C-alpha positions in Angstrom: 0.0 0.0 0.0 2.9 2.4 0.7 4.0 1.8 -2.9 0.6 2.8 -4.2 0.6 6.0 -2.1 4.1 6.8 -3.5 2.9 6.3 -7.0 0.0 8.8 -6.3 2.4 11.4 -5.1 5.0 10.9 -7.8 2.6 10.8 -10.8 1.1 14.1 -9.9 4.1 15.7 -8.2 4.5 19.4 -8.9 0.8 20.0 -9.2 -0.3 23.2 -7.6 -3.6 24.7 -7.4 -4.2 28.0 -5.5 -6.3 27.1 -2.5 -7.5 30.7 -2.1 -9.7 29.9 -5.2 -11.1 26.8 -3.5 -13.9 26.8 -1.0 -12.6 26.6 2.6 -15.2 23.9 3.3 -13.8 21.9 0.3 -10.2 22.4 1.5 -11.1 21.3 5.0 -12.8 18.1 3.8 -9.9 17.4 1.4 -7.2 17.9 4.0 -9.0 15.6 6.4 -9.7 13.0 3.7 -6.1 13.2 2.5 -4.9 12.5 6.1 -7.0 9.3 6.3 -6.0 8.3 2.8 -2.3 8.4 3.7 -3.1 6.4 6.8 -4.7 3.8 4.5 -8.1 4.3 6.1 -10.0 4.5 2.8 -13.4 3.8 4.4 -13.1 7.1 6.2 -11.2 8.9 3.5 -13.7 8.3 0.6 -16.7 10.2 1.9 -14.5 13.2 2.9 -12.9 13.3 -0.6 -16.3 12.9 -2.2 -17.6 15.8 -0.1 -14.7 18.0 -1.2 -15.4 17.6 -4.9 -19.1 17.9 -4.4 -18.5 21.3 -2.9 -15.9 22.2 -5.5 -16.1 19.9 -8.6 -12.9 21.5 -10.2 -10.8 20.9 -7.1 -8.0 19.0 -9.0 -6.1 17.6 -6.0 -9.2 16.3 -4.4 -10.2 14.6 -7.7 -6.7 13.0 -7.9 -6.8 11.6 -4.4 -10.4 10.4 -4.9 -9.4 8.7 -8.2 -6.6 6.9 -6.3 -9.0 5.9 -3.6 -11.5 4.5 -6.1 -8.8 2.6 -7.9 -7.5 1.0 -4.7 -11.1 -0.1 -3.7 -11.8 -1.6 -7.0 -14.1 1.1 -8.4 -12.1 1.3 -11.6 -14.7 3.0 -13.9 -15.3 5.8 -11.4 -11.5 6.2 -11.0 -11.1 6.3 -14.8 -13.7 9.1 -15.2 -11.9 11.2 -12.6 -8.5 10.8 -14.3 -9.9 11.8 -17.6 -11.6 14.8 -15.9 -8.3 15.9 -14.3 -6.5 15.7 -17.7 -9.2 17.8 -19.4 -9.2 20.4 -16.5 -5.5 20.7 -16.0 -3.4 20.5 -19.2 -0.2 20.6 -17.2 -0.9 17.1 -15.8 -2.7 15.6 -18.8 0.2 13.3 -19.7 0.1 11.9 -16.1 -3.7 11.4 -16.3 -3.2 9.8 -19.7 -0.8 7.3 -18.1 -3.3 6.5 -15.2 -6.2 6.3 -17.6 -4.3 4.0 -19.9 -3.6 1.6 -17.0 -7.3 1.5 -16.0 -8.6 1.2 -19.6 -6.3 -1.8 -19.9 -7.5 -3.4 -16.7 -11.1 -2.9 -17.8 -10.4 -4.6 -21.2 -10.7 -1.3 -23.2 -7.6 -2.0 -25.2 -8.1 0.4 -28.0 -8.7 3.2 -25.5 -5.7 2.1 -23.5 -3.5 2.2 -26.6 -4.7 5.7 -27.4 -4.0 6.9 -23.8 -0.4 5.5 -23.9 0.2 7.0 -27.4 -0.8 10.4 -25.9 1.5 9.8 -22.9 4.6 8.9 -24.9 4.1 11.9 -27.2 4.8 14.2 -24.2 8.2 15.8 -24.9 9.5 16.0 -21.3 9.4 12.3 -20.3 12.6 10.6 -19.1 14.0 7.7 -21.1 12.7 5.3 -18.5 9.2 6.7 -18.5 9.1 6.7 -22.3 10.3 3.1 -22.5 7.7 2.0 -19.9 5.0 3.8 -21.9 6.0 2.1 -25.1 5.9 -1.3 -23.4 2.4 -0.6 -22.1 1.3 0.5 -25.6 2.6 -2.7 -27.1 0.8 -4.7 -24.4 -2.5 -3.0 -25.2 -2.0 -3.6 -29.0 -1.1 -7.3 -28.3 -4.1 -7.8 -26.0 -6.4 -6.2 -28.6 -5.4 -8.9 -31.2 -5.0 -11.7 -28.7 -8.7 -11.6 -27.7 -9.7 -11.9 -31.4 -7.7 -15.2 -31.6 -8.3 -17.1 -28.3 -6.7 -20.5 -27.6 -8.6 -23.4 -26.2 -8.9 -23.1 -22.5 -11.3 -24.9 -20.2 -9.8 -25.1 -16.7 -11.2 -27.6 -14.2 -10.9 -27.2 -10.4 -9.0 -30.0 -8.7 -11.7 -30.2 -6.1 -12.0 -30.0 -2.3 -9.5 -32.7 -1.7 -6.8 -30.2 -2.9 -8.4 -26.8 -2.5 -9.7 -25.1 0.6 -11.0 -21.8 1.7 -7.4 -20.6 1.9 -4.9 -19.8 -0.9 -3.4 -22.8 -2.8 -0.7 -22.2 -5.5 2.6 -23.4 -6.9 1.5 -26.9 -7.8 4.2 -29.5 -8.7 3.5 -33.1 -9.8 5.4 -36.4 -10.4 5.7 -37.5 -14.0 2.8 -39.9 -13.8 0.6 -37.2 -12.2 0.0 -39.5 -9.1 1.6 -37.2 -6.5 1.0 -33.4 -6.1 2.7 -31.0 -3.7 1.6 -27.4 -3.4 1.8 -24.4 -1.2 -1.1 -23.3 1.1 -1.1 -19.9 2.7 -3.3 -19.3 5.7 -4.2 -15.7 5.1 -3.6 -13.2 2.2 -0.7 -11.1 3.5 2.9 -11.6 2.6 3.7 -12.3 6.2 1.1 -15.0 6.6 2.4 -18.5 7.0 3.0 -20.7 4.0 3.2 -24.5 4.3 3.5 -27.4 1.9 0.7 -29.9 1.4 0.9 -33.3 -0.4 -1.7 -35.6 -2.0 -1.6 -38.9 -3.9 -4.0 -40.2 -6.6 -5.2 -43.5 -7.9 -8.5 -42.7 -9.5 -9.2 -39.5 -7.5 -7.1 -37.3 -5.3 -6.9 -38.0 -1.6 -7.4 -35.2 0.9 -4.2 -33.3 1.0 -2.2 -33.5 4.1 0.3 -31.2 5.7 3.8 -32.1 4.5 5.0 -32.1 8.1 8.6 -33.2 7.4 9.3 -30.1 5.3 7.3 -27.5 7.2 8.4 -25.3 10.1 7.1 -22.3 11.9 8.7 -20.1 9.3 7.5 -19.8 5.7 8.0 -22.5 3.0 7.7 -21.2 -0.5 7.5 -22.9 -3.9 8.7 -26.5 -4.5 9.4 -29.0 -7.3 8.7 -32.7 -7.2 11.2 -35.0 -8.9 9.8 -37.0 -11.8 9.7 -40.2 -9.8 8.0 -38.5 -6.8 10.8 -39.6 -4.5 12.5 -36.2 -3.8 11.4 -32.6 -3.4 13.3 -29.4 -4.0 11.8 -26.5 -2.1 12.4 -22.9 -0.9 12.3 -22.2 2.9 13.0 -19.1 4.9 15.5 -18.5 7.8 16.5 -22.1 8.5 19.5 -23.2 10.5 22.5 -23.8 8.3 21.0 -21.6 5.6 22.8 -18.9 3.7 20.3 -16.1 3.9 16.6 -15.1 3.6 15.1 -17.9 1.4 17.3 -20.8 0.4 16.6 -23.9 -1.7 16.7 -27.3 0.0 16.1 -31.0 -0.9 14.5 -33.9 0.9 14.2 -37.5 -0.3 11.8 -40.4 0.5 13.5 -43.1 2.6 12.4 -46.3 4.2 11.6 -44.4 7.4 10.0 -41.4 5.7 11.2 -38.2 4.2 14.8 -37.3 5.0 16.0 -34.3 6.9 16.2 -31.4 4.3 19.6 -30.7 2.9 20.7 -27.2 1.8 21.8 -27.2 -1.9 24.9 -25.2 -1.0 26.7 -22.0 -2.1 26.5 -22.9 -5.8 22.7 -22.2 -5.6 22.1 -20.2 -2.4 23.3 -16.8 -1.4 22.7 -14.3 1.5 19.8 -13.0 -0.7 16.6 -14.6 -1.9 16.4 -17.9 -3.8 13.0 -19.5 -4.5 10.7 -21.2 -7.0 12.9 -24.2 -8.0 12.3 -26.5 -10.9 14.3 -29.7 -11.2 14.9 -31.5 -14.5 13.8 -35.1 -15.1 17.3 -36.4 -14.7 17.9 -34.4 -11.5 21.0 -32.7 -13.0 19.7 -29.3 -13.8 18.0 -26.8 -11.5 16.3 -23.6 -12.6 15.1 -21.1 -10.0 14.4 -17.5 -9.3 16.7 -15.1 -7.5 17.4 -11.3 -7.2 21.1 -10.6 -7.4 23.4 -7.7 -8.3 24.6 -9.3 -11.5 21.0 -9.8 -12.6 19.2 -7.9 -15.4 16.8 -6.0 -13.1 14.3 -7.4 -10.6 13.8 -11.2 -10.1 15.7 -13.3 -12.7 15.8 -16.9 -13.7 19.1 -18.8 -12.9 20.4 -22.2 -13.8 22.7 -24.6 -11.8 24.1 -28.0 -13.0 24.9 -30.9 -10.7 28.4 -32.1 -11.4 31.1 -33.8 -9.4 28.8 -34.4 -6.5 27.6 -30.8 -5.9 25.6 -28.0 -7.5 27.7 -25.7 -9.5 27.7 -21.9 -9.4 24.4 -20.7 -10.7 24.4 -18.5 -13.9 21.7 -16.4 -15.5 19.8 -18.4 -18.0 20.9 -17.6 -21.5 18.8 -16.3 -24.4 16.2 -13.5 -24.1 14.4 -15.0 -21.0 15.3 -12.4 -18.4 14.2 -8.7 -18.6 14.5 -5.6 -16.4 11.1 -6.6 -14.9 10.1 -9.7 -12.8 10.5 -13.2 -14.2 9.0 -15.8 -11.9 7.9 -19.5 -11.5 10.1 -21.2 -14.1 9.1 -24.8 -15.0 11.6 -26.9 -16.9 9.6 -29.6 -18.6 10.6 -33.3 -18.4 11.8 -33.1 -22.0 14.7 -30.8 -20.8 14.1 -28.6 -23.8 10.9 -26.6 -23.0 10.7 -23.8 -20.4 7.5 -22.2 -19.1 7.7 -19.1 -17.0 5.9 -16.0 -15.9 7.1 -12.5 -16.8 6.1 -8.9 -16.7 8.8 -7.8 -19.0 7.8 -9.5 -22.3 4.9 -8.2 -24.4 1.6 -9.7 -23.2 -1.8 -9.1 -21.9 -0.6 -6.5 -19.4 0.2 -8.1 -16.0 2.5 -11.1 -15.5 1.9 -13.5 -18.4 2.9 -17.1 -19.0 5.5 -17.7 -21.7 7.2 -20.6 -23.4 10.8 -20.9 -24.7 12.4 -23.9 -26.4 16.0 -24.9 -26.5 17.6 -25.2 -29.9 20.2 -27.7 -31.2 23.0 -25.5 -29.9 21.5 -25.3 -26.4 20.2 -21.8 -26.7 16.8 -20.8 -25.5 14.5 -19.3 -28.1 12.7 -15.9 -27.9 9.8 -16.4 -25.5 6.3 -16.8 -26.9 3.1 -15.8 -25.1 0.8 -18.7 -24.2 -2.1 -16.6 -25.5 -5.6 -15.5 -24.4 -7.5 -16.5 -22.3 -4.7 -18.6 -20.6 -3.2 -15.1 -20.0 -5.4 -12.2 -18.9 -5.0 -8.6 -17.7 -4.3 -10.1 -14.2 -1.1 -11.9 -13.1 -0.7 -15.5 -14.2 2.0 -17.5 -12.4 3.0 -21.0 -11.3 2.3 -23.1 -14.3 3.2 -26.8 -14.3 2.9 -29.1 -17.3 2.5 -32.9 -17.1 5.3 -35.2 -18.4 3.2 -36.3 -21.4 2.4 -32.7 -22.2 -1.3 -33.1 -22.2 -2.3 -31.4 -19.0 -1.2 -28.1 -17.4 -1.8 -27.1 -13.8 -2.0 -23.5 -12.4 -3.4 -21.4 -9.6 -6.2 -18.9 -10.0 -8.7 -16.8 -8.0 -11.5 -17.6 -10.4 -15.0 -17.1 -9.2 -15.9 -20.8 -9.2 -13.2 -21.6 -6.6 -13.4 -22.9 -3.1 -11.4 -20.1 -1.5 -9.1 -17.2 -2.1 -7.0 -19.0 -4.7 -7.3 -22.6 -6.1 -5.4 -25.0 -8.3 -6.9 -25.9 -11.7 -6.1 -28.2 -14.5 -6.6 -27.7 -18.3 -5.7 -29.4 -21.6 -2.7 -27.7 -23.1 -3.2 -26.4 -26.7 -1.2 -28.3 -29.3 0.9 -25.3 -30.3 2.3 -24.7 -26.8 2.9 -28.4 -25.9 6.4 -29.6 -25.0 8.3 -32.2 -27.0 6.6 -35.7 -26.8 8.0 -37.9 -24.1 6.7 -40.8 -22.1 7.7 -42.5 -18.9 8.8 -46.0 -17.8 7.2 -46.9 -14.5 7.6 -50.1 -12.6 7.7 -52.0 -9.3 10.6 -54.4 -8.5 10.0 -57.4 -6.2 11.7 -60.6 -5.1 10.3 -63.4 -7.3 10.0 -65.7 -4.3 9.0 -63.6 -1.4 7.2 -60.9 -3.4 8.8 -58.3 -1.2 9.8 -54.9 -2.7 13.4 -54.5 -3.7 15.5 -51.3 -3.8 17.1 -52.4 -7.1 19.3 -50.3 -9.3 17.8 -49.1 -12.6 20.0 -48.1 -15.5 18.7 -46.4 -18.7 20.9 -46.3 -21.7 20.6 -44.6 -25.1 20.9 -47.5 -27.6 22.2 -45.2 -30.3 25.4 -44.6 -28.5 25.4 -46.8 -25.4 25.6 -43.9 -23.1 23.8 -44.0 -19.7 21.2 -41.3 -19.6 19.8 -42.0 -16.1 20.6 -44.1 -13.0 18.0 -44.4 -10.3 17.0 -46.7 -7.5 13.6 -48.3 -6.8 12.1 -47.0 -3.6 12.8 -49.2 -0.6 9.2 -48.8 0.7 7.4 -50.3 -2.3 10.0 -51.1 -5.0 8.6 -48.4 -7.3 10.5 -46.4 -9.8 9.8 -44.0 -12.6 12.0 -42.6 -15.4 11.1 -40.3 -18.3 11.9 -41.2 -21.9 12.3 -38.8 -24.9 10.7 -39.4 -28.2 12.7 -40.5 -31.3 15.1 -42.6 -29.2 15.6 -46.2 -28.3 16.4 -47.2 -24.8 17.9 -50.2 -23.0 17.0 -50.7 -19.4 18.8 -52.9 -16.9 17.3 -53.7 -13.4 19.7 -55.3 -11.0 20.5 -56.0 -7.3 23.3 -57.9 -5.7 22.2 -61.5 -5.0 19.7 -61.5 -7.9 19.7 -62.3 -11.6 19.2 -59.0 -13.5 16.3 -58.1 -15.8 16.4 -56.1 -19.0 13.9 -54.2 -21.2 14.1 -51.9 -24.2 11.8 -49.2 -25.4 11.3 -47.3 -28.6 8.9 -44.7 -29.9 9.0 -46.4 -33.3 6.5 -48.9 -32.0 4.9 -46.5 -29.6 4.1 -43.3 -31.7 1.4 -42.2 -29.3 3.8 -42.0 -26.4 1.8 -44.4 -24.2 3.6 -44.9 -20.9 5.4 -48.2 -20.2 4.3 -49.8 -17.0 5.7 -53.1 -15.7 6.0 -55.3 -12.7 9.5 -56.9 -12.5 10.3 -59.9 -10.4 14.0 -60.5 -9.8 15.1 -64.1 -9.3 17.3 -64.7 -6.3 20.5 -66.4 -7.3 20.4 -68.6 -4.2 17.3 -69.9 -2.6 16.8 -71.8 0.7 16.5 -75.6 0.2 15.2 -77.8 3.0 17.4 -80.9 3.5 17.4 -83.8 5.9 20.3 -82.2 7.8 19.4 -78.5 7.7 18.2 -75.6 5.6 20.9 -74.5 3.2 21.2 -72.1 0.3 21.8 -73.3 -3.3 21.9 -71.9 -6.7 18.5 -71.9 -8.3 19.2 -74.1 -11.4 17.0 -73.9 -14.5 16.1 -70.2 -14.2 16.1 -68.5 -17.6 16.6 -64.7 -18.2 15.9 -63.1 -21.6 18.6 -60.8 -22.7 16.3 -58.2 -24.3 19.2 -55.9 -25.3 21.3 -58.3 -27.4 21.1 -57.2 -31.0 22.0 -58.8 -34.4 21.3 -57.7 -37.9 18.6 -59.7 -39.6 19.9 -63.2 -40.6 23.4 -62.5 -39.1 25.2 -63.5 -35.9 27.7 -60.6 -35.4 26.9 -58.8 -32.2 25.9 -55.1 -32.8 27.5 -52.3 -30.7 24.2 -51.7 -28.9 24.6 -55.1 -27.2 27.7 -54.0 -25.3 25.9 -52.6 -22.2 23.8 -55.8 -21.7 26.8 -58.1 -22.2 28.9 -56.1 -19.8 26.2 -56.4 -17.1 26.2 -60.2 -17.7 30.0 -60.1 -17.2 29.5 -58.3 -13.9 27.0 -60.8 -12.7 29.3 -63.7 -13.5 32.2 -62.0 -11.7 30.1 -61.3 -8.7 29.0 -64.9 -8.5 32.1 -67.1 -9.3 30.2 -70.4 -8.7 27.6 -69.5 -11.3 27.6 -71.5 -14.6 25.3 -70.6 -17.4 24.2 -71.7 -20.8 23.4 -69.2 -23.6 20.3 -70.1 -25.5 19.6 -68.8 -29.0 16.1 -68.6 -30.5 14.7 -67.4 -33.9 11.3 -66.7 -35.4 9.9 -68.9 -38.2 11.1 -66.8 -41.2 13.3 -69.0 -43.3 13.9 -72.8 -43.2 14.1 -74.7 -40.0 17.7 -75.8 -40.7 18.8 -72.2 -41.4 17.2 -71.0 -38.2 18.8 -73.7 -36.2 22.2 -72.8 -37.5 21.6 -69.1 -37.0 20.5 -69.6 -33.4 23.6 -71.7 -32.6 25.9 -69.1 -34.1 24.3 -66.2 -32.2 24.5 -68.1 -28.9 28.2 -68.9 -29.7 28.9 -65.2 -30.4 27.7 -64.3 -26.9 29.9 -67.0 -25.3 32.9 -65.8 -27.3 32.3 -62.2 -26.0 32.1 -63.4 -22.4 35.3 -65.4 -22.7 37.1 -62.4 -24.2 36.2 -60.5 -21.0 37.9 -63.0 -18.8 35.1 -65.4 -18.0 36.3 -69.0 -17.7 35.0 -70.9 -20.7 34.3 -73.9 -18.4 31.5 -71.8 -16.9 29.9 -71.2 -20.2 28.0 -73.3 -22.8 25.6 -72.5 -25.6 22.7 -74.1 -27.4 20.6 -73.2 -30.4 16.9 -73.9 -30.5 16.0 -72.3 -33.8 12.3 -71.7 -34.1 11.3 -74.7 -32.0 10.4 -72.8 -28.7 8.3 -69.8 -29.6 7.0 -67.7 -26.7 4.6 -65.6 -28.9 2.5 -65.9 -32.1 4.7 -65.8 -35.2 1.9 -64.3 -37.2 2.5 -60.8 -35.9 5.5 -58.4 -36.1 5.6 -58.1 -32.3 5.3 -61.9 -31.9 8.3 -62.5 -34.2 10.3 -59.9 -32.3 9.7 -61.6 -29.0 10.6 -65.0 -30.5 14.0 -63.7 -31.8 15.7 -63.7 -28.4 18.9 -64.6 -26.6 18.7 -65.8 -23.0 20.9 -67.3 -20.4 20.0 -70.3 -18.3 21.4 -71.2 -14.9 22.9 -74.7 -15.2 24.9 -74.8 -11.9 
């Protein structure tokens, strides 16, 4: 409010009107009304200021203060009329009244009138460079808004319901990649000093009633947060914590067997003695974007980036490209594709307030010029805190729309095609012991089959064995799931057979290498003989038996397994589909199995522990009449023989 009063005094500074020409009764009412106005007691100030101009309609100062009072109490049309009147009555302040009238026209949706007011304003020859630049920006906003409402984008927001929203303020939503976990901020009150806490909810068919995220909350404020793609860690902003660097810092907590861990400060690479907030973590957990206000910035709040390397977060840098402006940039959201950034800004041309924008990273790693998400996603009000689902279909945001449950609610809407991120999907699963069916905290390794590079390593959650990894389009992946004491499991994924981006969901049962066998003498552990494991990431060209480079990662994992278990002996089994003659397929399967054995031997595995056998087309596991069935039948597996 102090800021608004200051604007009032600055905008019309230097205005003088001889009070000896004004009725003493009007002056008395004005002076009293002005005093209450400056004390922010508008209820008392309004009738006094109205009394002053009723007595003396041309009392310019009274009209200005009354216009300000109307504006601050939401009576925008009455305020607008008074600003126009002041400009007509006092030519010396017309450029100032044009500015104020332009702002109100814009807020009321009168974009043509707003543009005309700002054109008049910037034509005044005694404006400072800063004033003229601000006027030109506002003029462009009015012109943009005028055209935007003629070409609306699809927008039909749906309230997430009473399980998430309350009679308080809910905002800054963040979700796991499969949209099954949501964390958001709830403020009890409307003032900046009112307490903010995190709340969390999970969903199967419907959202459960959100609960206080007690492990993360304190008596001080908690700000915005970002849920990792698998839902097992949270990056968040919190104020004045022990071991912090300053005002608001960014922290991290992970889900463990006993609950959420004690939050850890991200360190000096990210945090300073100033203000850091509104984090967004990349799908691979290696890139963090956030908002901070620093001396090296471009103006007010800017967006920064930090990379996780060598076990720590590196010194944050201003995000490149044309993202940051001299005005506020807020609530960045780095999509799971790693190449699409959504954020809020008052500095880029838009509907007038803080608008939502999108920027895409090019092949050289540079962010493109931001594009406005369009009307009515953006309005003349401030739009912030947008989150987009991993699949790119849904967007979540906070709004104080009239159909809400309280002061501000969280909504979901279908994202228009033109502003969707790059298509990705996710690989989601649960790992269990094949015998006991208990969850396992197995290691999951995802590799890019085109170059054999590991793109992600994660661990299944110890509580339920769950894991989730995101996958980009136009790529083929190999996945290896392993745990000491168990035979590993492999999968591969490709968008070539999944053009719709449908998520991959799987339940994986790892076979223990040793199982308890009851004997006459005692219970003992023995190797489980006869177990077969399909090596899904062993590749050959059609009709050939030379191992392709993409097979290296899978074969190396098999070497590790054999080295970890020196008593283990295996047989490599080769299988084909029914294309070609039986004799040709038999020979091909034997040669392929032999190629695997030769590779293992070349890596130091004792040949006495290895054998191979070809089965040709004699043991299909799927129907050979379909492409997918033939693919499944062309397989290499290893079998435990001792």
